C-alpha positions as CSV (number, residue, x, y, z in Angstrom):
1,X,-18.3,-11.6,-20.1
2,X,-18.9,-7.9,-19.3
3,X,-16.4,-6.0,-17.2
4,X,-18.8,-5.7,-14.3
5,X,-18.9,-9.5,-14.0
6,X,-15.1,-10.0,-14.3
7,X,-13.6,-7.3,-12.2
8,X,-12.2,-7.9,-8.7
9,X,-12.9,-11.7,-8.5
10,X,-10.7,-13.1,-5.8
11,X,-8.4,-15.9,-6.8
12,X,-6.3,-18.6,-5.2
13,X,-2.6,-17.9,-5.1
14,X,0.0,-20.4,-6.2
15,X,3.1,-21.6,-4.5
16,X,6.5,-20.6,-5.8
17,X,9.0,-23.4,-6.5
18,X,12.6,-23.2,-5.2
19,X,14.9,-22.4,-8.2
20,X,18.2,-20.8,-8.5
21,X,17.6,-17.1,-9.3
22,X,19.0,-15.2,-12.2
23,X,21.8,-12.8,-11.1
24,X,20.8,-9.3,-12.2
25,X,22.7,-6.9,-10.0
26,X,23.0,-3.3,-11.1
27,X,26.2,-1.4,-10.5
28,X,26.6,0.7,-7.4
29,X,27.9,4.3,-7.6
30,X,31.0,5.1,-5.7
31,X,29.8,8.2,-3.9
32,X,29.3,7.7,-0.2
33,X,26.6,10.3,0.0
34,X,23.3,10.1,-2.0
35,X,23.0,13.3,-4.0
36,X,20.4,15.8,-2.9
37,X,18.3,14.9,-5.9
38,X,14.8,16.6,-5.8
39,X,12.0,14.3,-6.7
40,X,11.2,14.3,-10.4
41,X,8.3,16.6,-11.4
42,X,6.6,13.5,-12.9
43,X,7.7,12.0,-10.4
44,X,-14.0,-1.3,26.9
45,X,-13.8,-4.8,24.9
46,X,-13.7,-4.4,21.2
47,X,-15.9,-7.4,20.9
48,X,-18.9,-5.7,22.4
49,X,-21.4,-4.1,20.0
50,X,-21.6,-1.1,22.3
51,X,-23.0,2.3,21.9
52,X,-20.6,3.9,24.3
53,X,-17.5,5.4,22.8
54,X,-14.3,3.4,23.5
55,X,-11.4,4.8,25.4
56,X,-9.8,7.6,23.4
57,X,-6.2,7.3,22.2
58,X,-3.8,9.9,23.3
59,X,-2.9,12.2,20.4
60,X,0.6,11.6,19.2
61,X,3.2,14.3,18.3
62,X,3.6,12.5,15.0
63,X,0.0,12.8,13.9
64,X,0.0,14.0,10.4
65,X,-3.1,16.2,10.5
66,X,-6.1,17.1,12.6
67,X,-8.7,14.3,12.7
68,X,-11.6,14.4,10.2
69,X,-13.8,13.9,13.3
70,X,-13.7,12.1,16.6
71,X,-17.4,11.4,16.8
72,X,-18.0,7.8,17.8
73,X,-19.5,6.1,14.7
74,X,-22.6,4.8,16.4
75,X,-23.4,8.3,17.6
76,X,-23.4,9.3,13.9
77,X,-25.3,6.4,12.4
78,X,-27.2,4.9,15.4
79,X,-26.6,1.8,17.6
80,X,-28.7,-0.4,15.3
81,X,-25.8,-0.3,12.8
82,X,-23.3,-1.9,15.2
83,X,-21.9,-5.3,14.3
84,X,-19.3,-7.8,15.5
85,X,-17.1,-9.3,12.9
86,X,-17.3,-13.1,12.7
87,X,-13.5,-13.1,12.3
88,X,-12.1,-12.4,15.7
89,X,-8.9,-10.7,16.9
90,X,-6.6,-13.5,18.0
91,X,-5.4,-12.5,21.4
92,X,-3.0,-15.4,21.4
93,X,-1.1,-13.6,18.7
94,X,-1.8,-10.0,19.6
95,X,-1.9,-8.5,23.0
96,X,-5.4,-7.8,24.2
97,X,-4.1,-4.7,26.1
98,X,-2.8,-3.4,22.9
99,X,-6.0,-4.1,21.0
100,X,-8.1,-2.3,23.6
101,X,-5.8,0.7,23.7
102,X,-6.0,1.5,20.0
103,X,-7.5,0.1,16.8
104,X,-5.8,-3.0,15.4
105,X,-4.5,-2.6,11.8
106,X,-6.1,-4.7,9.2
107,X,-3.9,-4.1,6.1
108,X,-0.5,-3.6,7.7
109,X,2.7,-5.0,6.1
110,X,3.0,-7.2,9.2
111,X,-0.6,-8.5,9.2
112,X,0.4,-12.1,8.6
113,X,1.7,-12.2,12.2
114,X,-1.8,-11.6,13.6
115,X,-3.8,-13.9,11.3
116,X,-4.7,-17.6,11.7
117,X,-1.7,-19.4,13.2
118,X,0.5,-16.3,12.6
119,X,3.1,-18.6,10.8
120,X,3.3,-16.9,7.4
121,X,6.3,-14.6,6.8
122,X,6.4,-10.9,6.9
123,X,8.8,-8.8,4.7
124,X,10.9,-6.3,6.5
125,X,13.1,-5.8,3.3
126,X,15.6,-7.1,2.6
127,X,14.8,-10.0,5.0
128,X,11.7,-12.1,5.3
129,X,10.9,-13.3,8.8
130,X,8.6,-15.7,10.6
131,X,7.9,-15.3,14.3
132,X,6.7,-18.8,15.4
133,X,5.9,-19.7,19.0
134,X,9.1,-21.6,19.5
135,X,11.5,-19.8,17.2
136,X,12.3,-16.8,15.0
137,X,13.2,-17.8,11.4
138,X,15.2,-15.5,9.2
139,X,15.4,-15.6,5.4
140,X,17.4,-13.6,2.9
141,X,15.2,-14.7,-0.1
142,X,16.7,-15.5,-3.4
143,X,15.0,-13.9,-6.4
144,X,13.2,-16.1,-8.9
145,X,12.9,-14.3,-12.3
146,X,10.2,-15.7,-14.6
147,X,8.4,-14.2,-17.6
148,X,5.0,-13.9,-15.7
149,X,6.3,-13.1,-12.2
150,X,9.3,-12.3,-10.1
151,X,9.2,-14.0,-6.7
152,X,11.2,-14.1,-3.4
153,X,12.0,-17.7,-2.7
154,X,11.8,-18.6,1.0
155,X,14.4,-20.8,2.8
156,X,15.2,-21.2,6.5
157,X,18.5,-19.4,6.5
158,X,18.6,-19.1,10.2
159,X,16.3,-20.3,13.0
160,X,16.7,-18.8,16.5
161,X,15.5,-21.5,18.8
162,X,13.2,-20.4,21.7
163,X,11.8,-23.7,23.0
164,X,8.7,-23.6,25.1
165,X,8.0,-19.9,24.4
166,X,4.8,-18.1,23.3
167,X,5.0,-15.0,21.2
168,X,2.6,-12.0,21.0
169,X,2.5,-8.7,19.1
170,X,2.9,-6.0,21.8
171,X,3.5,-2.8,19.9
172,X,3.6,-1.3,16.5
173,X,4.1,2.1,14.8
174,X,4.2,3.4,11.2
175,X,7.5,1.5,10.4
176,X,7.7,-1.4,12.8
177,X,6.0,-4.1,14.8
178,X,7.3,-5.5,18.1
179,X,6.9,-9.2,19.0
180,X,7.4,-10.4,22.6
181,X,8.5,-13.9,23.5
182,X,7.5,-15.2,26.9
183,X,8.1,-18.5,28.7
184,X,11.5,-20.2,29.6
185,X,13.1,-17.4,27.6
186,X,12.1,-13.7,27.6
187,X,12.9,-12.0,24.4
188,X,11.8,-9.1,22.1
189,X,11.9,-9.0,18.3
190,X,11.8,-5.5,16.8
191,X,10.8,-6.0,13.1
192,X,11.6,-2.7,11.4
193,X,11.2,-1.9,7.7
194,X,14.5,-1.8,5.9
195,X,16.7,-2.9,8.8
196,X,20.0,-4.2,7.6
197,X,20.1,-6.6,10.6
198,X,17.5,-9.1,11.8
199,X,17.5,-8.6,15.5
200,X,16.3,-10.4,18.6
201,X,16.8,-8.9,22.1
202,X,17.3,-11.6,24.7
203,X,16.0,-10.3,28.0
204,X,16.9,-13.3,30.2
205,X,20.3,-15.1,29.9
206,X,20.3,-18.3,27.9
207,X,22.6,-20.6,25.9
208,X,21.7,-19.6,22.3
209,X,21.1,-22.2,19.6
210,X,20.8,-21.4,15.9
211,X,20.3,-23.7,13.0
212,X,20.2,-23.4,9.2
213,X,18.8,-25.4,6.3
214,X,22.2,-25.1,4.7
215,X,25.5,-26.8,5.8
216,X,28.0,-24.7,7.7
217,X,31.3,-24.7,6.0
218,X,33.3,-22.3,8.1
219,X,33.1,-20.3,11.4
220,X,35.4,-17.4,12.1
221,X,35.5,-15.5,15.4
222,X,38.7,-13.5,14.9
223,X,36.9,-10.2,14.6
224,X,35.1,-10.5,18.0
225,X,31.9,-11.6,16.3
226,X,30.9,-14.7,14.5
227,X,31.3,-14.9,10.7
228,X,29.6,-18.0,9.2
229,X,30.0,-19.3,5.7
230,X,27.3,-21.6,4.3
231,X,27.3,-24.1,1.5
232,X,25.0,-21.9,-0.6
233,X,27.8,-19.4,-1.1
234,X,26.5,-17.0,1.5
235,X,28.2,-15.4,4.5
236,X,26.5,-14.2,7.6
237,X,27.6,-12.0,10.5
238,X,26.2,-12.8,13.9
239,X,26.8,-10.3,16.7
240,X,25.9,-10.8,20.4
241,X,25.7,-7.6,22.3
242,X,27.4,-9.1,25.4
243,X,30.3,-10.3,23.4
244,X,29.5,-14.0,23.4
245,X,30.6,-15.9,20.3
246,X,29.0,-18.8,18.5
247,X,30.6,-22.1,17.8
248,X,29.6,-24.9,15.4
249,X,27.8,-27.7,17.1
250,X,26.5,-29.7,14.1
251,X,26.5,-29.7,10.4
252,X,23.9,-27.0,10.3
253,X,23.9,-25.9,14.0
254,X,25.5,-23.2,16.1
255,X,25.5,-22.8,19.9
256,X,26.9,-19.9,22.0
257,X,30.1,-20.3,24.0
258,X,28.4,-18.9,27.0
259,X,25.1,-17.3,28.1
260,X,23.8,-14.6,25.7
261,X,21.9,-11.5,26.9
262,X,21.0,-8.4,25.0
263,X,20.7,-7.9,21.3
264,X,21.6,-10.7,18.9
265,X,22.0,-9.4,15.4
266,X,22.3,-11.3,12.1
267,X,23.1,-9.8,8.7
268,X,24.0,-11.2,5.3
269,X,27.5,-10.2,4.2
270,X,27.5,-9.4,0.5
271,X,31.2,-8.7,0.1
272,X,34.4,-8.8,2.2
273,X,34.4,-5.0,3.0
274,X,30.8,-5.3,4.4
275,X,31.9,-7.0,7.7
276,X,33.6,-4.0,9.2
277,X,30.9,-1.6,8.1
278,X,28.2,-3.8,9.7
279,X,30.3,-4.2,12.9
280,X,30.5,-0.4,13.2
281,X,26.8,-0.2,13.6
282,X,26.4,-3.2,16.0
283,X,25.2,-1.0,18.9
284,X,22.6,1.0,17.0
285,X,19.5,-1.2,16.9
286,X,16.5,0.3,15.1
287,X,13.3,-0.5,17.1
288,X,10.7,1.7,15.4
289,X,10.1,4.9,13.6
290,X,7.8,7.8,12.9
291,X,6.9,9.8,9.8
292,X,6.1,13.5,9.5
293,X,5.0,15.5,6.5
294,X,5.6,19.2,6.2
295,X,3.2,20.8,3.7
296,X,3.8,24.5,4.4
297,X,5.2,24.9,0.8
298,X,2.4,24.4,-1.7
299,X,4.7,23.1,-4.4
300,X,6.6,20.5,-2.4
301,X,5.9,18.3,0.6
302,X,8.7,17.3,2.9
303,X,8.7,13.8,4.3
304,X,10.8,12.9,7.3
305,X,11.4,9.5,8.8
306,X,12.9,9.5,12.3
307,X,14.2,6.1,13.2
308,X,13.8,5.1,16.9
309,X,17.1,3.5,18.0
310,X,18.2,1.4,21.0
311,X,21.8,2.0,21.8
312,X,24.4,4.4,20.5
313,X,25.6,5.4,17.1
314,X,23.7,5.6,13.8
315,X,21.7,2.6,12.5
316,X,22.0,0.9,9.1
317,X,18.7,0.7,7.1
318,X,18.1,-0.2,3.5
319,X,16.5,2.1,1.0
320,X,14.3,0.9,-1.9
321,X,14.8,2.4,-5.4
322,X,12.1,5.1,-4.9
323,X,13.9,6.2,-1.7
324,X,17.3,6.3,-3.5
325,X,16.0,8.7,-6.1
326,X,14.8,11.2,-3.6
327,X,16.6,11.0,-0.3
328,X,18.5,14.2,0.6
329,X,22.1,14.1,2.0
330,X,21.8,10.4,2.9
331,X,25.0,8.7,3.8
332,X,25.3,5.5,1.8
333,X,27.4,2.6,2.9
334,X,28.9,1.4,-0.3
335,X,31.2,-1.0,1.7
336,X,28.2,-3.1,2.5
337,X,27.3,-3.5,-1.2
338,X,23.5,-3.5,-0.7
339,X,20.9,-6.2,-1.2
340,X,19.0,-7.5,-4.3
341,X,15.3,-7.9,-3.8
342,X,12.3,-8.6,-6.1
343,X,11.7,-4.8,-6.2
344,X,15.2,-4.0,-7.3
345,X,18.5,-3.2,-5.6
346,X,18.4,-1.9,-2.0
347,X,21.2,0.5,-0.8
348,X,22.3,0.6,2.8
349,X,21.9,4.1,4.5
350,X,23.6,5.1,7.7
351,X,21.6,7.6,9.9
352,X,18.8,8.2,12.3
353,X,16.8,10.4,9.9
354,X,15.7,10.1,6.3
355,X,14.3,13.1,4.5
356,X,13.0,13.8,1.0
357,X,10.6,16.0,-1.0
358,X,7.6,15.2,-3.2
359,X,6.9,17.8,-5.9
360,X,3.2,18.5,-5.8
361,X,1.7,18.7,-9.3
362,X,-1.3,20.9,-9.8
363,X,-4.6,19.1,-9.3
364,X,-8.2,20.0,-8.6
365,X,-11.7,19.1,-9.7
366,X,-11.1,20.1,-13.3
367,X,-8.8,18.6,-15.9
368,X,-5.1,19.4,-16.3
369,X,-5.8,21.5,-19.5
370,X,-8.6,24.0,-19.7
371,X,-11.5,22.8,-21.7
372,X,-11.4,24.3,-25.2
373,X,-14.5,25.8,-26.7
374,X,-14.3,23.4,-29.6
375,X,-15.1,20.5,-27.3
376,X,-18.1,22.0,-25.4
377,X,-20.8,21.3,-28.0
378,X,-20.0,17.6,-28.2
379,X,-19.7,17.4,-24.5
380,X,-23.2,19.0,-24.1
381,X,-24.6,16.3,-26.3
382,X,-22.9,13.5,-24.4
383,X,-23.7,14.9,-21.0
384,X,-27.4,15.2,-21.8
385,X,-27.5,11.5,-22.9
386,X,-25.5,10.3,-19.9
387,X,-27.4,12.4,-17.3
388,X,-30.8,11.4,-18.6
389,X,-29.9,7.7,-18.6
390,X,-29.1,7.7,-14.8
391,X,-31.8,5.5,-13.3
392,X,-34.2,7.0,-10.8
393,X,-35.0,3.5,-9.3
394,X,-32.3,2.7,-6.7
395,X,-33.3,-1.0,-6.8
396,X,-31.6,-1.3,-10.2
397,X,-28.2,-0.2,-8.7
398,X,-25.5,-2.6,-7.5
399,X,-25.9,-3.7,-3.9
400,X,-22.2,-4.2,-3.1
401,X,-20.0,-1.3,-2.1
402,X,-17.5,-1.6,-4.9
403,X,-19.8,-1.5,-7.9
404,X,-22.3,0.8,-6.2
405,X,-19.4,3.2,-5.4
406,X,-18.4,3.1,-9.1
407,X,-21.9,3.9,-10.2
408,X,-22.1,6.8,-7.7
409,X,-18.8,8.3,-8.8
410,X,-19.9,8.0,-12.4
411,X,-23.0,10.1,-11.7
412,X,-20.9,12.6,-9.8
413,X,-18.5,12.9,-12.8
414,X,-21.4,13.6,-15.2
415,X,-22.7,16.3,-12.8
416,X,-19.2,17.9,-12.5
417,X,-18.7,17.9,-16.3
418,X,-22.1,19.4,-16.8
419,X,-21.3,22.1,-14.3
420,X,-18.1,23.0,-16.1
421,X,-19.8,23.3,-19.5
422,X,-22.6,25.4,-18.0
423,X,-25.4,22.8,-18.4
424,X,-27.3,23.6,-15.2
425,X,-30.2,21.4,-16.1
426,X,-28.3,18.1,-16.5
427,X,-25.9,19.1,-13.7
428,X,-28.9,19.3,-11.3
429,X,-30.3,16.1,-12.7
430,X,-27.1,14.1,-12.2
431,X,-26.3,15.5,-8.8
432,X,-29.9,14.8,-7.6
433,X,-29.6,11.2,-8.8
434,X,-26.3,10.9,-6.9
435,X,-27.9,12.2,-3.8
436,X,-30.9,9.9,-4.1
437,X,-28.6,6.9,-4.6
438,X,-26.3,7.9,-1.7
439,X,-29.1,8.5,0.9
440,X,-30.0,4.8,1.5
441,X,-26.3,4.0,2.1
442,X,-26.0,6.9,4.5
443,X,-29.2,6.0,6.3
444,X,-28.6,2.3,6.3
445,X,-31.9,1.5,4.5
446,X,-30.3,-0.2,1.5
447,X,-30.4,-4.0,1.3
448,X,-26.8,-4.4,2.3
449,X,-26.2,-1.6,4.8
450,X,-22.8,-0.4,6.0
451,X,-22.2,-1.4,9.6
452,X,-19.6,-0.3,12.2
453,X,-17.6,-3.3,13.1
454,X,-16.7,-3.0,16.8
455,X,-14.2,-5.9,16.6
456,X,-11.7,-4.4,14.2
457,X,-13.1,-0.8,14.3
458,X,-14.1,-0.1,10.7
459,X,-17.1,0.3,8.3
460,X,-18.0,-2.9,6.5
461,X,-20.9,-4.2,4.6
462,X,-23.5,-6.2,6.5
463,X,-23.0,-9.2,4.1
464,X,-19.3,-9.1,4.8
465,X,-19.6,-9.3,8.6
466,X,-20.1,-13.1,8.5
467,X,-19.1,-14.1,5.0
468,X,-15.4,-13.6,4.3
469,X,-15.9,-13.7,0.5
470,X,-19.0,-11.4,0.3
471,X,-18.4,-8.1,-1.5
472,X,-14.8,-9.1,-2.5
473,X,-13.8,-9.7,1.1
474,X,-15.2,-6.3,2.3
475,X,-15.9,-7.6,5.8
476,X,-12.3,-8.8,6.0
477,X,-11.1,-5.3,5.0
478,X,-10.1,-6.1,1.5
479,X,-9.9,-3.1,-0.9
480,X,-11.5,-0.6,1.5
481,X,-9.7,2.4,-0.1
482,X,-10.8,1.2,-3.5
483,X,-14.5,0.9,-2.4
484,X,-14.9,4.0,-0.3
485,X,-12.7,6.1,-2.5
486,X,-15.5,6.1,-5.1
487,X,-18.0,7.1,-2.4
488,X,-15.8,9.9,-1.1
489,X,-15.0,11.2,-4.6
490,X,-18.8,11.5,-5.1
491,X,-19.2,13.2,-1.8
492,X,-16.5,15.7,-2.7
493,X,-18.4,16.6,-5.9
494,X,-21.7,16.9,-4.1
495,X,-20.0,19.1,-1.5
496,X,-18.8,21.4,-4.3
497,X,-22.2,21.5,-6.0
498,X,-24.6,21.1,-3.1
499,X,-22.6,22.0,0.1
500,X,-25.7,22.2,2.3
501,X,-26.6,18.5,1.7
502,X,-23.1,17.3,2.6
503,X,-23.1,19.6,5.7
504,X,-26.3,17.9,6.9
505,X,-24.8,14.4,6.5
506,X,-21.2,15.1,7.0
507,X,-20.7,13.0,10.2
508,X,-22.0,9.9,8.4
509,X,-20.0,10.6,5.2
510,X,-16.9,11.2,7.3
511,X,-17.0,7.6,8.5
512,X,-16.1,6.4,5.1
513,X,-13.0,8.6,4.7
514,X,-12.0,8.0,8.3
515,X,-12.2,4.2,7.6
516,X,-9.3,4.3,5.1
517,X,-7.7,7.7,5.5
518,X,-7.5,8.4,9.3
519,X,-4.5,10.7,9.9
520,X,-4.8,11.3,13.6
521,X,-4.5,8.9,16.6
522,X,-7.1,10.9,18.6
523,X,-9.7,9.3,16.3
524,X,-9.8,6.0,18.2
525,X,-12.6,4.6,16.1
526,X,-10.4,3.7,13.1
527,X,-6.8,2.6,12.6
528,X,-4.3,5.2,11.3
529,X,-4.1,5.2,7.5
530,X,-5.5,1.7,7.2
531,X,-4.0,0.9,3.8
532,X,-1.0,3.3,3.3
533,X,2.5,2.0,4.0
534,X,4.8,4.9,4.7
535,X,8.0,2.9,3.9
536,X,6.8,1.4,0.7
537,X,5.2,4.6,-0.3
538,X,2.1,2.8,-1.6
539,X,-1.0,1.1,-0.2
540,X,-1.8,-2.5,0.7
541,X,-5.3,-3.7,-0.4
542,X,-5.2,-7.2,1.1
543,X,-7.1,-7.3,4.5
544,X,-7.5,-10.1,7.0
545,X,-6.3,-12.9,4.8
546,X,-2.9,-14.5,5.3
547,X,-0.8,-15.2,2.3
548,X,2.6,-16.8,1.8
549,X,3.5,-13.8,-0.3
550,X,2.2,-11.5,2.4
551,X,0.3,-8.3,1.4
552,X,-0.7,-7.2,-2.0
553,X,-2.1,-4.4,-4.1
554,X,-3.5,-4.7,-7.6
555,X,-5.0,-1.4,-8.8
556,X,-2.7,1.6,-8.2
557,X,-5.1,3.8,-10.1
558,X,-7.9,3.0,-7.8
559,X,-5.7,3.7,-4.8
560,X,-4.9,7.1,-6.3
561,X,-8.6,7.6,-6.9
562,X,-9.1,7.0,-3.2
563,X,-6.7,9.6,-2.0
564,X,-7.8,12.0,-4.7
565,X,-11.3,11.7,-3.5
566,X,-10.2,12.3,0.1
567,X,-8.2,15.3,-1.0
568,X,-11.1,16.9,-2.9
569,X,-13.5,16.1,0.0
570,X,-11.2,17.8,2.5
571,X,-10.9,20.8,0.3
572,X,-14.7,21.0,-0.4
573,X,-15.4,20.7,3.3
574,X,-12.8,23.4,4.2
575,X,-10.4,21.0,6.0
576,X,-7.3,22.4,4.3
577,X,-4.6,21.0,6.6
578,X,-6.0,17.5,6.0
579,X,-6.2,18.2,2.3
580,X,-2.5,19.2,2.1
581,X,-1.3,16.0,3.9
582,X,-3.6,13.7,1.8
583,X,-2.3,15.5,-1.3
584,X,1.3,14.7,-0.3
585,X,0.4,11.0,0.2
586,X,-1.4,10.9,-3.1
587,X,1.7,12.3,-4.8
588,X,3.9,9.6,-3.2
589,X,1.5,6.8,-4.1
590,X,1.6,8.0,-7.7
591,X,5.4,8.1,-7.8
592,X,5.8,4.6,-6.4
593,X,3.1,3.3,-8.8
594,X,5.2,4.7,-11.7
595,X,8.3,3.3,-10.1
596,X,7.2,-0.3,-9.4
597,X,4.1,-1.0,-11.4
598,X,5.1,1.0,-14.6
599,X,8.1,-0.6,-16.2
600,X,10.8,1.9,-17.3
601,X,8.6,4.9,-16.5
602,X,10.7,6.6,-13.7
603,X,13.5,4.1,-13.2
604,X,14.9,2.1,-16.2
605,X,15.8,-1.6,-16.1
606,X,14.5,-2.1,-12.5
607,X,13.4,-5.7,-13.2
608,X,15.1,-8.6,-15.0
609,X,14.7,-8.7,-18.7
610,X,13.2,-12.2,-18.3
611,X,10.1,-10.4,-16.9
612,X,10.3,-7.1,-18.7
613,X,11.1,-8.3,-22.2
614,X,7.5,-8.3,-23.5
615,X,5.5,-6.1,-21.2
616,X,5.4,-2.6,-19.5
617,X,3.2,-3.2,-16.4
618,X,2.9,-5.2,-13.2
619,X,-0.6,-6.5,-12.4
620,X,-0.3,-7.3,-8.7
621,X,2.5,-6.2,-6.4
622,X,2.9,-8.4,-3.3
623,X,5.2,-7.9,-0.4
624,X,7.6,-10.5,-1.8
625,X,6.5,-11.0,-5.4
626,X,5.1,-9.2,-8.5
627,X,2.7,-10.9,-10.9
628,X,1.7,-10.2,-14.5
629,X,-1.9,-11.1,-13.9
630,X,-5.0,-9.9,-12.0
631,X,-7.3,-11.4,-9.5
632,X,-10.0,-11.7,-12.2
633,X,-8.1,-12.9,-15.2
634,X,-4.9,-12.8,-17.2
635,X,-6.0,-11.0,-20.3
636,X,-3.5,-8.2,-21.1
637,X,-6.3,-5.6,-21.3
638,X,-7.3,-6.6,-17.7
639,X,-3.7,-6.3,-16.5
640,X,-3.0,-2.9,-18.1
641,X,-6.5,-1.6,-17.7
642,X,-6.8,-2.2,-13.9
643,X,-3.8,0.2,-13.6
644,X,-5.6,2.9,-15.5
645,X,-9.2,3.1,-14.4
646,X,-11.0,5.2,-13.3
647,X,-10.2,8.2,-15.6
648,X,-10.3,11.5,-13.6
649,X,-8.1,14.5,-13.5
650,X,-5.9,12.6,-11.0
651,X,-5.0,10.2,-13.8
652,X,-2.6,12.8,-15.0
653,X,-0.4,11.9,-12.0
654,X,0.0,8.4,-13.5
655,X,-0.4,8.6,-17.2
656,X,2.6,10.5,-18.7
657,X,3.2,11.1,-22.3
658,X,6.8,10.0,-22.4
659,X,5.8,6.5,-21.0
660,X,2.7,6.1,-23.2
661,X,4.6,7.2,-26.3
662,X,7.2,4.5,-25.6
663,X,4.8,1.6,-24.8
664,X,1.9,2.4,-27.2
665,X,3.5,1.0,-30.3
666,X,5.2,-1.8,-28.5
667,X,2.3,-3.1,-26.4
668,X,-0.7,-0.9,-25.7
669,X,-2.1,-0.5,-29.2
670,X,-2.2,-4.2,-29.7
671,X,-3.7,-4.7,-26.2
672,X,-6.5,-2.3,-27.1
673,X,-7.1,-3.7,-30.6
674,X,-7.3,-7.3,-29.3
675,X,-9.5,-6.5,-26.2
676,X,-12.4,-8.8,-26.0
677,X,-14.9,-6.2,-24.8
678,X,-15.6,-2.5,-25.6
679,X,-15.2,-1.3,-22.0
680,X,-11.6,-2.7,-21.7
681,X,-10.7,-1.4,-25.2
682,X,-11.8,2.1,-24.2
683,X,-9.9,2.0,-21.0
684,X,-6.7,1.2,-22.9
685,X,-7.4,3.6,-25.7
686,X,-7.9,6.5,-23.4
687,X,-4.3,6.4,-22.3
688,X,-3.3,7.4,-25.8
689,X,-5.1,10.8,-25.2
690,X,-1.9,12.2,-23.8
691,X,-0.2,11.6,-27.2
692,X,-2.9,12.4,-29.8
693,X,-6.3,13.7,-28.8
694,X,-7.8,13.6,-32.3
695,X,-6.8,10.0,-32.9
696,X,-8.0,8.9,-29.5
697,X,-11.4,10.5,-30.0
698,X,-11.6,8.7,-33.3
699,X,-10.7,5.4,-31.7
700,X,-13.3,5.7,-28.9
701,X,-16.0,7.4,-31.1
702,X,-17.9,4.2,-31.9
703,X,-17.8,2.7,-28.4
704,X,-21.3,2.3,-26.9
705,X,-20.6,0.1,-23.9
706,X,-18.6,1.6,-21.1
707,X,-17.0,0.5,-17.8
708,X,-19.4,0.6,-14.8
709,X,-17.6,3.7,-13.5
710,X,-17.2,5.4,-16.8
711,X,-19.4,7.3,-19.3
712,X,-19.1,8.6,-22.8
713,X,-18.9,12.2,-21.5
714,X,-16.2,11.3,-19.0
715,X,-14.1,9.6,-21.7
716,X,-14.4,12.6,-24.0
717,X,-13.7,15.0,-21.2
718,X,-10.5,13.1,-20.2
719,X,-9.2,13.3,-23.8
720,X,-10.1,16.9,-24.1
721,X,-8.4,18.0,-20.9
722,X,-5.6,15.6,-20.3
723,X,-2.0,16.9,-20.3
724,X,0.7,15.9,-22.6
725,X,3.4,16.7,-20.0
726,X,6.1,14.1,-19.5
C-alpha cells in the first residue's frame, strides 16, 4: 500500500495491564544546586455562528509576542464560512463564563477533564489525577517496562471523598488548570505541572475522608502531619494546612480528627529524609504559572517560568530530564530523592522561578551548507522534471487538509530550490502552481472548504465539523499544527518569491498560523499556542478525544515543520518579533524531540533497556506512555520515518551526525533495506546524508516513487546541503 494511503490512519488504543514495574532508577548527584549548564548546541455565545467579533480578551503581560492579527476570522473570509462544531463544549465540566471570556483549549495536557464524562486522568507529572464529581483521585503510577512500550500503570492510591459535589474547570494558564468543587463541600484543586504535592484547597470546613486501594499498615502523626505506610511498600505524607491530623478508620480508610479547612496536600515519600524536606514547603502551594521568552540575543533565547504560589516560602516542583540539563542555578532537593516516571527520573526543585537558555542554531530558507557548484547541474535536471510534473488541474489534488498541505509544500520546495539554482523559468512555474492550488482553499471554493468553528474558535475542514473521523479528526482539532504547518511553509515561500500575492491575501493566510501558533491573548479568535506545551517543551497533537493515556504526539518532525513554517512566514512578512519567539519554541521542540523520541541522542540510558535494547526511536509519546508503533502501522520504516519527514533545512535541528552514525549500522540501514515501499526507504536513506553524501545519493539514485510531500529534487537538495555537525 503506498505511503499516501497508510499515513496518519487513526487507531484504537489498547489498555495497559497492571504489572509490577522493573526498577530502573538512575543515581542522583549529591550537589544541591543544579549546575548552570548551558543548553547543548545540538541541543457573545461561542455556539452562535455569528459575524460579529466576540468580546476581546485583555492582553496579558505574559504574552510572548505581538499578535499575528486581531481581525475576526469571518471579517477576513466572510460570514458564509462560519460553522458550529457538532461536538459541543460541555458546560457541566467547564465554566461557561470561562469559555465565553477566552477561547477554550483543544489540545491542552489537561484536555481529558473537559471531554465526555471528564473521568479520564490527567498527568501533572509525577502524579496522575482524576477529578470526578464526587472525588479527587490521586495516583503515583508505577512504570511498566515492555519491549514495545513503557507505560504508567494507574491505581487509586488516594481518593479524597467529596460526596454530593459537582466539579467544573474554572481557570487555566500555561502551566496549570483549576478545578472548582461545589455542593455540600466547597473546594478548589490547582493542578500544576510538576507539582511535588497533589493539593486540594478546602474552602468550607468538613470532616475529611480519604481511602486507598491498598491496605494501610501504619499511621504516624509524631511530626505534626500524617505519615501513612501502605502495603505496596509506599509511604505518603498528608498535610492539612489548619493542623488537623488524619487517623485510620478502616483497613484502607482515613478520617480527620477534626474539621479540615485550607490546603490538604499529599506527596509520595521516596526515602526517610524526604519527609522533613517536604514539610518545609508545606505552606508554599503552587497554583499556576507563566512563561516568558527573551529573544534579544540572536544566538540564545532565555526561557523563564514564574510559578504562582499561594502562601509563604518557596514551592517544590519536579523537573523532567530536559529541564535538568538546562536549568540555571536551580536549587535541587536531593533529600527528597526525586520520582521515577515513564519519561525518566524527575528531580525536585525548590524555587519560584525556573530559567534556562536555548541555543539558537542558524536556520533560514536555504540548507545548512551552501550548495556546491558540482550539484547544480543535477539539480537543474531534477527541478525541471519535478516542476513540469506539477498538475495544473486542481481537481486531481487531495481534498483533505493534510495531504493537500503536503502537496502544496512540495510545490513550494521545488520553487525555492529552482530559485536558489537560478532556474527562473521552473521557479515561476512551480510557484504559480502553488498559488493556483492555494487559491481555492483561501477563497473557500474547494470541495472541502476551511470553516471558522465558532464553538471552539478554530479553522477546521467542513467535513470535520460533523464527522469526528473525517480528515484524520481535523474537526476535533487533531494534528492542526501538522496540517497547517505545510500550508504556512508554502505561504512563507510564496511570500519570499511573490510577496505581493501574499500581501493581498495575508489576512486569510494568517488564520491558519493563528490557529496553531497564536502567541498573544489579545487575539481572542484562537487559543494561545493550541498545541505547544511549555512545561513538556513539545506539542500535543491529540485534540478533542479522551484517552486513558491522555494526550499524544506522533511526528516530532512534522511539529518542527509547523513551527519552521511559522518562523519563515513571520520573517517573510516582516514580523520579526514573532519570528524570534517562534524560532525559540522551534528550538525547544527540537531539543525535547531529541531527548525523548530519539534514544541516546542527547541523554543516554533515559529508558529501560527492556525497551531500548533493539531500537533507537519512540513512535508515539503520550502523557503517560511511549509506544514503538504509529497510528498507521507498526513497520519499523513507519516508526522511524514519521520522525524524519518532511526533509527541509529545519531537519538539521533533528538529524545530527553523531546520532545517525551510531544508529545507522545498528538499525537504520536494515530498516531502509527492508522497507516495503520506495517512499519509506528514501525517507530512511536520506538521514544517512549527514554521514556520507555520495553514498546516500547512490542509495536514493534509483528511487522513482516519492512521499507525497517529497520530490527527487528535494531529496537531492537535502543531501547536498545537510550539515554533518553533531
